C-alpha positions in Angstrom: -17.3 27.8 53.8 -18.4 25.2 56.4 -15.9 22.9 58.0 -15.9 19.1 57.6 -17.6 18.5 60.9 -20.6 20.6 59.8 -20.6 18.9 56.4 -20.6 15.5 58.0 -23.6 16.5 60.2 -25.5 17.6 57.2 -24.8 14.3 55.5 -26.0 12.4 58.5 -29.2 14.5 58.6 -30.0 13.7 55.0 -29.2 10.0 55.5 -31.4 9.8 58.6 -34.3 11.5 56.8 -33.9 9.2 53.8 -34.0 6.1 56.0 -37.3 7.0 57.5 -39.3 6.1 54.4 -38.4 3.2 52.1 -37.9 4.3 48.5 -38.4 0.9 46.9 -40.8 -1.8 47.9 -39.1 -5.2 47.4 -41.5 -6.3 44.6 -41.2 -2.9 42.9 -37.4 -3.2 42.8 -37.6 -6.8 41.4 -40.1 -5.8 38.7 -37.9 -2.8 37.7 -34.8 -5.0 37.5 -36.7 -7.6 35.4 -37.8 -4.9 33.0 -34.3 -3.5 32.7 -32.9 -7.0 32.1 -35.4 -7.7 29.3 -34.6 -4.4 27.6 -30.9 -5.0 28.0 -31.2 -8.4 26.2 -33.2 -6.7 23.4 -30.6 -4.0 23.1 -27.8 -6.6 22.9 -29.6 -8.4 20.1 -30.2 -5.2 18.3 -26.6 -4.0 18.7 -25.3 -7.3 17.4 -27.6 -7.3 14.4 -26.9 -3.7 13.4 -23.1 -4.3 13.7 -23.1 -7.5 11.7 -25.6 -6.5 9.0 -25.4 -2.8 8.6 -22.3 -1.1 10.1 -19.5 -3.5 9.6 -20.3 -4.4 6.0 -20.3 -0.7 5.1 -17.1 0.0 6.8 -15.5 -3.0 5.1 -16.8 -1.8 1.8 -15.2 1.6 2.4 -11.9 0.1 3.6 -11.8 -2.1 0.5 -11.0 0.9 -1.7 -7.8 1.8 0.3 -4.7 -0.4 0.8 -3.9 1.6 4.0 -7.2 0.8 5.7 -8.2 -2.0 8.0 -10.9 -2.7 10.6 -9.9 -3.2 14.2 -10.5 -6.7 15.6 -12.1 -7.9 18.9 -14.2 -4.7 19.4 -16.8 -4.6 22.2 -20.4 -5.4 21.3 -21.8 -2.7 19.0 -18.5 -1.1 18.2 -16.7 -1.0 14.8 -13.6 1.0 13.9 -11.7 1.5 10.7 -8.2 2.9 10.7 -6.5 4.6 7.7 -2.8 4.5 8.2 -0.3 7.2 7.3 1.1 6.8 3.8 2.7 9.0 1.2 -0.6 9.5 -0.6 -2.7 10.2 2.5 -0.2 11.7 5.0 -2.4 11.4 8.1 -3.4 8.7 10.6 -7.2 8.7 10.4 -10.0 6.8 12.3 -13.7 6.5 11.6 -15.7 4.6 14.2 -19.4 3.7 14.7 -21.0 2.4 17.9 -24.4 1.3 19.0 -25.0 2.6 22.5 -27.9 2.9 25.1 -29.2 5.1 27.8 -29.1 4.1 31.5 -32.5 2.3 31.4 -32.0 0.7 28.0 -35.0 2.6 26.7 -33.3 4.5 23.9 -30.6 3.6 21.4 -28.0 5.9 19.8 -25.8 5.1 16.8 -22.8 7.2 17.3 -20.3 8.3 14.7 -16.7 9.5 15.4 -13.9 10.5 13.1 -10.4 11.8 13.9 -7.3 12.7 12.0 -3.7 13.4 13.0 -2.3 15.7 11.9 -5.4 17.7 11.1 -5.2 19.1 7.6 -8.8 19.9 7.0 -12.1 20.6 8.7 -13.6 17.2 9.7 -17.0 16.5 11.2 -15.9 14.6 14.2 -19.1 13.6 15.9 -22.7 12.8 15.1 -25.5 10.7 16.6 -28.7 9.0 15.5 -31.1 8.4 18.4 -34.3 6.4 18.6 -36.5 4.5 21.1 -35.3 0.9 21.5 -38.3 -0.7 19.8 -38.5 1.8 16.9 -35.0 1.7 15.3 -35.1 0.4 11.8 -32.3 -1.2 9.8 -33.0 0.9 6.7 -32.9 4.2 8.6 -29.6 3.2 10.3 -28.1 2.1 6.9 -29.1 5.4 5.2 -27.6 7.4 8.1 -24.4 5.4 8.2 -23.9 5.6 4.5 -24.3 9.4 4.6 -21.8 9.7 7.4 -19.3 7.5 5.6 -19.7 9.4 2.3 -19.1 12.7 4.1 -16.0 11.2 5.7 -14.8 10.0 2.3 -15.3 13.5 0.8 -13.2 14.9 3.6 -10.5 12.2 3.5 -10.0 12.7 -0.3 -9.1 16.3 0.3 -5.8 15.2 1.8 -5.0 13.0 -1.2 -1.6 13.9 -2.6 -2.1 11.9 -5.8 -0.4 8.9 -7.2 -1.7 5.5 -8.2 0.1 3.4 -5.7 0.2 3.3 -1.9 3.4 2.8 0.0 4.4 -0.9 -0.4 6.3 -0.8 2.9 3.3 -0.7 5.2 3.6 -1.7 8.9 1.5 -1.9 12.0 2.7 -0.2 15.2 2.7 -3.1 17.7 1.8 -0.9 20.6 -1.2 1.1 19.4 -2.1 -0.9 16.3 -1.9 2.1 13.9 -1.0 1.4 10.3 2.0 3.4 9.1 4.5 3.4 6.4 8.0 2.1 7.3 9.7 4.9 5.5 8.0 7.6 7.5 7.9 5.8 10.9 8.9 8.1 13.8 11.0 5.3 15.4 11.9 1.6 14.9 13.2 -1.2 17.1 13.8 -4.9 16.9 13.1 -7.9 19.1 14.5 -11.4 18.5 15.6 -10.3 15.0 12.2 -9.0 13.9 11.9 -5.3 13.0 9.1 -3.2 14.5 8.0 0.3 13.5 6.3 3.0 15.5 4.1 6.0 14.9 5.6 7.9 17.9 8.5 7.9 20.3 6.1 7.1 23.1 5.0 3.9 21.5 8.6 2.9 20.9 9.5 3.6 24.5 6.6 1.5 25.8 7.7 -1.3 23.5 11.3 -1.1 24.7 10.3 -1.4 28.3 8.2 -4.6 27.8 8.5 -6.0 24.3 7.0 -9.4 25.3 3.6 -7.6 25.9 3.4 -6.6 22.2 5.3 -9.3 20.2 2.1 -11.2 19.6 0.6 -8.3 17.7 0.6 -9.1 14.0 2.9 -6.7 12.1 3.2 -6.5 8.4 
């Protein structure tokens, strides 16, 4: 193994050689950045359109069938997440998320699917991706793909259904992580200024206890 002095000399040699010939002419760099900026703007419009007209409406439709489900607010552009809180009927905290992403040059688009469950009771397809050139991604194709992923998720989620007509009426939101849980099965609880709070884990309760003011604005039911 070479020592650091030798490594530094090798770095200097590479840098010296690289500086002998310019890699980008000024007009070439400007043209490249202008093209990337244009593609980025097209991607942002596409991501917003797909989220608002395809992804979010379908996640909201799925969540509407479950009293323990809700969509996360204030997501980044192109992201949409639905949480299924722990309850007696479905004893697992579950997430399904979709995101519209891009490659480094904004030439390709990927619609990414992610699902997770804790604790894991069943086999769950956790990741999938639909890719396309930026200018060739169609709403109908994305809608069909998203619907298939959500139907597959629904089939998996129903396999943990313990039966019963009603969900736990005492639902709550962990103020630290935002997870929906049932009050009767909360791992921990605490209070602040006379208001009770419930937590999915002891770690969330400990973080709340250290700085409750950082979380009291979170809406808890």
